DSSP file (Angstrom, degrees, kcal/mol; ACC not computed):
  #  RESIDUE AA STRUCTURE BP1 BP2  ACC     N-H-->O    O-->H-N    N-H-->O    O-->H-N    TCO  KAPPA ALPHA  PHI   PSI    X-CA   Y-CA   Z-CA
    1    1 A M              0   0    0      0, 0.0     2,-0.1     0, 0.0     0, 0.0   0.000 360.0 360.0 360.0 134.7    0.1   -7.2   -6.1
    2    2 A A        -     0   0    0      1,-0.1     2,-0.3     0, 0.0     0, 0.0  -0.405 360.0-110.3 -72.2 144.3   -2.5   -5.9   -3.6
    3    3 A Q        -     0   0    0     -2,-0.1     2,-0.4     1,-0.1    -1,-0.1  -0.566  32.2-120.8 -75.1 135.0   -2.0   -6.8    0.0
    4    4 A Q        -     0   0    0     -2,-0.3     2,-0.3     1,-0.0    -1,-0.1  -0.625  23.8-133.5 -80.1 131.9   -4.5   -9.3    1.3
    5    5 A I        -     0   0    0     -2,-0.4     2,-0.6     1,-0.0    -1,-0.0  -0.647  17.2-119.4 -84.7 137.5   -6.6   -8.0    4.2
    6    6 A E        -     0   0    0     -2,-0.3    -1,-0.0     1,-0.0    38,-0.0  -0.693  34.4-158.5 -77.9 118.0   -7.1  -10.3    7.3
    7    7 A L        -     0   0    0     -2,-0.6     2,-0.1    37,-0.1    -3,-0.0  -0.754  21.7-105.8-100.6 143.8  -10.8  -10.8    7.6
    8    8 A P        -     0   0    0      0, 0.0     2,-0.6     0, 0.0    51,-0.1  -0.403  41.7-108.5 -62.2 141.9  -12.6  -11.9   10.8
    9    9 A N        +     0   0    0     -2,-0.1     0, 0.0     0, 0.0     0, 0.0  -0.643  49.8 168.3 -77.7 116.4  -13.7  -15.6   10.6
   10   10 A L        -     0   0    0     -2,-0.6     5,-0.1    -3,-0.0     2,-0.0  -0.954  40.2-102.8-126.7 146.4  -17.5  -15.7   10.2
   11   11 A P    >   -     0   0    0      0, 0.0     3,-2.3     0, 0.0     4,-0.4  -0.388  37.7-112.9 -63.7 149.6  -19.8  -18.6    9.3
   12   12 A I  G >  S+     0   0    0      1,-0.3     3,-1.2     2,-0.2    44,-0.1   0.761 114.1  69.8 -58.1 -26.1  -20.9  -18.4    5.7
   13   13 A E  G 3  S+     0   0    0      1,-0.3    -1,-0.3    42,-0.0     0, 0.0   0.747  96.7  52.8 -64.4 -21.9  -24.5  -17.8    6.9
   14   14 A K  G <  S+     0   0    0     -3,-2.3    -1,-0.3     2,-0.1    -2,-0.2   0.561  89.3 100.3 -89.2 -10.6  -23.3  -14.3    8.1
   15   15 A W  S <  S-     0   0    0     -3,-1.2     2,-0.2    -4,-0.4    42,-0.2  -0.344  74.7-114.1 -74.4 160.3  -21.9  -13.4    4.7
   16   16 A L  B     -A   56   0A   0     40,-3.3    40,-3.3     1,-0.1    -1,-0.1  -0.615  15.5-122.1 -99.7 152.7  -23.9  -11.2    2.3
   17   17 A S     >  -     0   0    0     -2,-0.2     4,-2.2    38,-0.2     5,-0.2  -0.491  33.2-108.8 -80.2 160.0  -25.5  -11.9   -1.0
   18   18 A P  H  > S+     0   0    0      0, 0.0     4,-2.7     0, 0.0     5,-0.3   0.871 121.7  56.3 -55.9 -36.2  -24.4   -9.7   -4.0
   19   19 A K  H  > S+     0   0    0      1,-0.2     4,-2.0     2,-0.2     8,-0.1   0.900 107.1  48.1 -63.4 -41.1  -27.9   -8.1   -3.8
   20   20 A E  H  > S+     0   0    0      2,-0.2     4,-1.0    -3,-0.2    -1,-0.2   0.910 113.2  47.5 -66.6 -42.1  -27.3   -7.1   -0.2
   21   21 A V  H >< S+     0   0    0     -4,-2.2     3,-0.9     1,-0.2     4,-0.4   0.957 115.1  43.9 -64.4 -50.7  -23.9   -5.6   -0.9
   22   22 A A  H ><>S+     0   0    0     -4,-2.7     5,-2.3     1,-0.2     3,-1.6   0.842 105.2  65.0 -63.8 -32.4  -25.0   -3.7   -4.0
   23   23 A G  H ><5S+     0   0    0     -4,-2.0     3,-1.3     1,-0.3    -1,-0.2   0.799  89.5  66.0 -61.0 -29.6  -28.1   -2.6   -2.0
   24   24 A H  T <<5S+     0   0    0     -4,-1.0    -1,-0.3    -3,-0.9    -2,-0.2   0.755 108.9  39.9 -61.9 -22.5  -25.8   -0.6    0.4
   25   25 A F  T < 5S-     0   0    0     -3,-1.6    -1,-0.3    -4,-0.4    -2,-0.2   0.273 119.8-107.5-110.0   8.2  -25.0    1.6   -2.6
   26   26 A G  T < 5S+     0   0    0     -3,-1.3    -3,-0.2     1,-0.2     2,-0.2   0.785  81.2 120.3  72.7  27.6  -28.5    1.7   -4.1
   27   27 A L      < -     0   0    0     -5,-2.3    -1,-0.2    -8,-0.1    -2,-0.1  -0.673  64.7 -96.6-119.5 172.9  -27.6   -0.5   -7.0
   28   28 A S    >>  -     0   0    0     -2,-0.2     3,-1.4    -3,-0.1     4,-0.8  -0.409  37.3-105.2 -85.9 165.2  -28.7   -3.9   -8.4
   29   29 A A  H 3> S+     0   0    0      1,-0.3     4,-2.0     2,-0.2     3,-0.3   0.801 116.1  71.8 -58.0 -30.3  -27.1   -7.3   -7.7
   30   30 A F  H 3> S+     0   0    0      1,-0.2     4,-2.3     2,-0.2    -1,-0.3   0.851  91.6  58.2 -55.5 -35.1  -25.6   -7.1  -11.2
   31   31 A S  H <> S+     0   0    0     -3,-1.4     4,-2.6     2,-0.2    -1,-0.2   0.922 105.3  48.1 -62.4 -44.6  -23.3   -4.4  -10.0
   32   32 A A  H  X S+     0   0    0     -4,-0.8     4,-2.0    -3,-0.3    -2,-0.2   0.908 111.5  50.0 -64.4 -41.7  -21.8   -6.6   -7.3
   33   33 A Y  H  X S+     0   0    0     -4,-2.0     4,-2.6     1,-0.2    -1,-0.2   0.907 111.7  49.3 -61.7 -40.3  -21.3   -9.5   -9.8
   34   34 A R  H  X S+     0   0    0     -4,-2.3     4,-2.7     2,-0.2     6,-0.3   0.908 107.4  54.0 -64.9 -42.5  -19.6   -7.1  -12.1
   35   35 A W  H  <>S+     0   0    0     -4,-2.6     5,-1.7     1,-0.2     6,-1.6   0.885 111.7  45.7 -60.0 -38.6  -17.3   -5.8   -9.4
   36   36 A V  H ><5S+     0   0    0     -4,-2.0     3,-1.1     4,-0.2    -2,-0.2   0.948 114.1  47.6 -67.9 -48.5  -16.2   -9.3   -8.6
   37   37 A N  H 3<5S+     0   0    0     -4,-2.6    -2,-0.2     1,-0.3    -1,-0.2   0.836 113.8  47.4 -63.2 -33.7  -15.7  -10.2  -12.3
   38   38 A E  T 3<5S-     0   0    0     -4,-2.7    -1,-0.3    -5,-0.2    -2,-0.2   0.491 115.5-114.0 -87.4  -3.4  -13.7   -7.0  -13.0
   39   39 A G  T < 5S+     0   0    0     -3,-1.1    -3,-0.2    -4,-0.4    -4,-0.1   0.537  82.1 123.0  85.6   6.2  -11.5   -7.5   -9.9
   40   40 A M  S   <S+     0   0    0     -5,-1.7    -4,-0.2    -6,-0.3    -5,-0.1   0.864  74.8  52.4 -68.6 -34.1  -12.8   -4.5   -8.0
   41   41 A I  S    S-     0   0    0     -6,-1.6    -2,-0.2    -9,-0.1    -1,-0.2  -0.918  99.0-128.0 -99.7 114.9  -13.8   -6.9   -5.1
   42   42 A P    >   -     0   0    0      0, 0.0     3,-1.9     0, 0.0     4,-0.3  -0.209  18.9-112.0 -62.5 153.2  -10.7   -9.0   -4.3
   43   43 A D  G >  S+     0   0    0      1,-0.3     3,-1.9     2,-0.2    -7,-0.0   0.778 110.8  68.5 -57.6 -31.5  -11.0  -12.7   -4.2
   44   44 A H  G 3  S+     0   0    0      1,-0.3    -1,-0.3     3,-0.0   -37,-0.1   0.645  97.3  54.5 -69.9 -10.7  -10.5  -13.0   -0.4
   45   45 A F  G <  S+     0   0    0     -3,-1.9    12,-2.5    11,-0.1     2,-0.4   0.503 100.7  78.0 -90.0  -6.6  -13.9  -11.3    0.1
   46   46 A V  E <   +B   56   0A   0     -3,-1.9     2,-0.4    -4,-0.3    10,-0.2  -0.859  50.8 178.8-115.4 136.6  -15.7  -13.8   -2.1
   47   47 A R  E     -B   55   0A   0      8,-2.4     8,-2.9    -2,-0.4     2,-0.5  -1.000  19.9-142.7-130.8 135.3  -16.8  -17.4   -1.4
   48   48 A Y  E     -B   54   0A   0     -2,-0.4     2,-0.7     6,-0.2     6,-0.2  -0.847   6.9-164.0 -99.5 131.6  -18.7  -19.5   -4.0
   49   49 A C  E  >  -B   53   0A   0      4,-2.9     4,-0.7    -2,-0.5     3,-0.3  -0.804  69.4 -36.5-112.9  85.3  -21.4  -21.8   -2.7
   50   50 A G  T  4 S-     0   0    0     -2,-0.7     0, 0.0     1,-0.2     0, 0.0  -0.540 101.6 -47.7  90.5-164.6  -21.9  -24.2   -5.7
   51   51 A T  T  4 S+     0   0    0     -2,-0.2    -1,-0.2     1,-0.1    -2,-0.0   0.884 133.3  17.3 -75.4 -40.6  -21.6  -23.2   -9.3
   52   52 A W  T  4 S+     0   0    0     -3,-0.3     2,-0.3    -4,-0.0    -2,-0.1   0.709 100.0  91.5-109.5 -24.6  -23.7  -20.0   -9.3
   53   53 A R  E  <  - B   0  49A   0     -4,-0.7    -4,-2.9   -36,-0.0     2,-0.4  -0.589  50.1-174.9 -86.9 135.5  -24.2  -18.8   -5.8
   54   54 A M  E     - B   0  48A   0     -2,-0.3     2,-0.4    -6,-0.2    -6,-0.2  -0.954   9.0-165.1-127.9 142.6  -21.8  -16.3   -4.3
   55   55 A R  E     - B   0  47A   0     -8,-2.9    -8,-2.4    -2,-0.4     2,-0.4  -0.971   9.6-151.1-126.3 146.3  -21.5  -14.8   -0.8
   56   56 A L  E     -AB  16  46A   0    -40,-3.3   -40,-3.3    -2,-0.4   -10,-0.2  -0.950  24.5-109.9-121.5 135.1  -19.4  -11.8    0.1
   57   57 A H    >   -     0   0    0    -12,-2.5     3,-2.3    -2,-0.4     4,-0.3  -0.341  28.9-123.1 -60.4 138.8  -17.8  -11.1    3.4
   58   58 A P  T >  S+     0   0    0      0, 0.0     3,-1.5     0, 0.0     4,-0.5   0.788 108.0  68.5 -56.8 -28.5  -19.6   -8.2    5.3
   59   59 A D  T 3> S+     0   0    0      1,-0.3     4,-1.9     2,-0.2     5,-0.1   0.636  79.7  80.4 -66.4 -11.5  -16.3   -6.2    5.5
   60   60 A V  H <> S+     0   0    0     -3,-2.3     4,-2.7     1,-0.2    -1,-0.3   0.803  83.1  62.6 -65.0 -27.1  -16.5   -5.8    1.7
   61   61 A V  H <> S+     0   0    0     -3,-1.5     4,-2.3    -4,-0.3    -1,-0.2   0.951 107.1  40.8 -64.0 -48.9  -19.0   -3.0    2.3
   62   62 A S  H  > S+     0   0    0     -4,-0.5     4,-2.2     2,-0.2    -1,-0.2   0.864 113.9  55.1 -67.7 -34.2  -16.5   -0.8    4.2
   63   63 A Y  H  X S+     0   0    0     -4,-1.9     4,-2.2     2,-0.2    -2,-0.2   0.936 110.9  44.5 -60.8 -46.5  -13.8   -1.8    1.7
   64   64 A L  H  X S+     0   0    0     -4,-2.7     4,-3.1     2,-0.2     5,-0.3   0.880 109.2  56.0 -67.4 -38.4  -15.9   -0.6   -1.2
   65   65 A Q  H  X S+     0   0    0     -4,-2.3     4,-2.2     1,-0.2    -1,-0.2   0.931 111.0  44.7 -58.9 -45.1  -16.9    2.6    0.6
   66   66 A K  H  X S+     0   0    0     -4,-2.2     4,-2.4     2,-0.2    -2,-0.2   0.913 113.6  50.4 -63.8 -42.8  -13.2    3.5    1.0
   67   67 A K  H  X S+     0   0    0     -4,-2.2     4,-2.1     2,-0.2    -2,-0.2   0.924 111.7  46.7 -63.0 -45.6  -12.5    2.5   -2.6
   68   68 A F  H  X S+     0   0    0     -4,-3.1     4,-1.9     1,-0.2    -1,-0.2   0.887 111.2  52.6 -64.6 -38.7  -15.3    4.7   -4.0
   69   69 A H  H  X S+     0   0    0     -4,-2.2     4,-1.6    -5,-0.3    -2,-0.2   0.918 109.0  49.8 -62.7 -42.4  -14.2    7.6   -1.8
   70   70 A E  H  X S+     0   0    0     -4,-2.4     4,-0.5     1,-0.2    -2,-0.2   0.896 109.8  51.4 -61.7 -40.6  -10.7    7.3   -3.1
   71   71 A L  H >< S+     0   0    0     -4,-2.1     3,-0.5     1,-0.2    -1,-0.2   0.847 109.1  50.7 -67.0 -33.4  -12.0    7.3   -6.7
   72   72 A R  H 3< S+     0   0    0     -4,-1.9    -1,-0.2     1,-0.2    -2,-0.2   0.823 109.4  50.6 -72.3 -31.1  -14.1   10.4   -6.1
   73   73 A T  H 3<        0   0    0     -4,-1.6    -1,-0.2     1,-0.2    -2,-0.2   0.468 360.0 360.0 -88.7  -1.1  -11.1   12.3   -4.6
   74   74 A V    <<        0   0    0     -3,-0.5    -1,-0.2    -4,-0.5    -2,-0.1   0.481 360.0 360.0 -81.0 360.0   -8.7   11.6   -7.5
């Protein structure tokens, strides 16, 4: 089981949309939704606002950068 990272407490208004997160990597919002559904983005980075709307903690960008770097160096 992966260790849960302690995230700074931020109001939900400061969290990012899937489009903003995927945009950091030059991809579409669909990529961020897929990363969540496939478990690449751990649940503690995700908050659901209603049935369809999702927000992602800003620290997820640096988490994904590290993860992608690890995948490239394997």
